[in-house]
C-alpha positions as CSV (number, residue, x, y, z in Angstrom):
1,X,7.4,2.6,34.9
2,X,4.3,3.8,36.5
3,X,3.8,6.3,33.7
4,X,3.3,3.5,31.2
5,X,1.1,1.3,33.3
6,X,-2.1,2.6,31.8
7,X,-0.8,1.9,28.2
8,X,0.1,-1.6,29.4
9,X,-3.3,-2.4,30.6
10,X,-5.1,-1.1,27.5
11,X,-2.8,-2.8,25.1
12,X,-4.5,-6.2,24.8
13,X,-7.9,-4.7,24.2
14,X,-6.8,-2.0,21.8
15,X,-5.0,-4.7,19.7
16,X,-8.3,-6.7,19.7
17,X,-10.2,-3.8,18.0
18,X,-12.0,-2.4,21.0
19,X,-12.9,1.2,19.9
20,X,-13.3,2.4,23.4
21,X,-9.8,1.2,24.4
22,X,-8.4,2.7,21.3
23,X,-10.0,6.1,21.9
24,X,-8.8,6.0,25.6
25,X,-5.2,5.1,24.4
26,X,-5.3,7.9,21.9
27,X,-6.4,10.2,24.7
28,X,-3.6,9.1,27.0
29,X,-1.1,9.9,24.3
30,X,-2.8,13.2,23.4
31,X,-2.6,14.4,27.1
32,X,0.7,12.6,28.0
33,X,-1.2,11.0,31.0
34,X,0.1,7.6,31.7
35,X,2.2,7.7,28.4
36,X,4.6,10.1,26.9
37,X,2.8,12.9,24.9
38,X,2.9,11.7,21.4
39,X,0.5,13.2,18.9
40,X,1.5,10.8,16.2
41,X,0.5,7.9,18.5
42,X,-2.7,9.7,19.5
43,X,-3.7,10.2,15.8
44,X,-3.0,6.4,15.1
45,X,-5.3,5.3,17.9
46,X,-7.9,7.9,17.4
47,X,-8.1,6.9,13.7
48,X,-8.6,3.2,14.6
49,X,-11.5,4.2,16.9
50,X,-12.8,6.8,14.7
51,X,-12.9,4.3,11.6
52,X,-15.3,2.3,13.9
53,X,-17.6,5.0,14.3
54,X,-16.5,6.5,17.7
55,X,-17.7,10.0,17.7
56,X,-15.2,11.3,20.4
57,X,-12.3,9.9,18.4
58,X,-13.6,11.5,15.2
59,X,-13.7,14.9,16.9
60,X,-10.3,14.4,18.4
61,X,-8.8,13.4,15.0
62,X,-10.5,16.4,13.6
63,X,-8.7,18.6,16.3
64,X,-5.4,17.1,15.4
65,X,-5.9,17.8,11.7
66,X,-7.0,21.3,12.5
67,X,-3.9,22.0,14.5
68,X,-1.5,20.0,12.5
69,X,-0.5,17.9,15.6
70,X,0.8,14.3,14.7
71,X,-0.7,14.7,11.2
72,X,-0.1,17.3,8.5
73,X,-2.4,20.4,9.0
74,X,-5.4,19.8,6.7
75,X,-8.6,21.8,7.4
76,X,-10.6,19.8,4.8
77,X,-9.7,16.6,6.7
78,X,-10.6,18.3,9.9
79,X,-14.0,19.3,8.6
80,X,-14.6,15.8,7.4
81,X,-14.0,14.1,10.8
82,X,-16.0,17.0,12.5
83,X,-18.9,16.1,10.2
84,X,-18.6,12.5,10.9
85,X,-18.6,13.1,14.6
86,X,-21.7,15.2,14.5
87,X,-23.7,12.5,12.7
């Protein structure tokens, strides 16, 4: 139960479109800290934040595409997200 407490607390604000909360939830899934490690869920939440211009989420989404974690490995997609993060 304790492991899921952080995701429970973030859930209302992530569903309201808060990019910081979405990026944070993606990181929790990415690390398996407060949530089960789940790269598919990490990619989903990083993408929501990245599409709102969150540079860290864009970088992390690039990492997931580069490594093929939670998404198909795609170096062109990785490079596109890294470029967005850099701007």
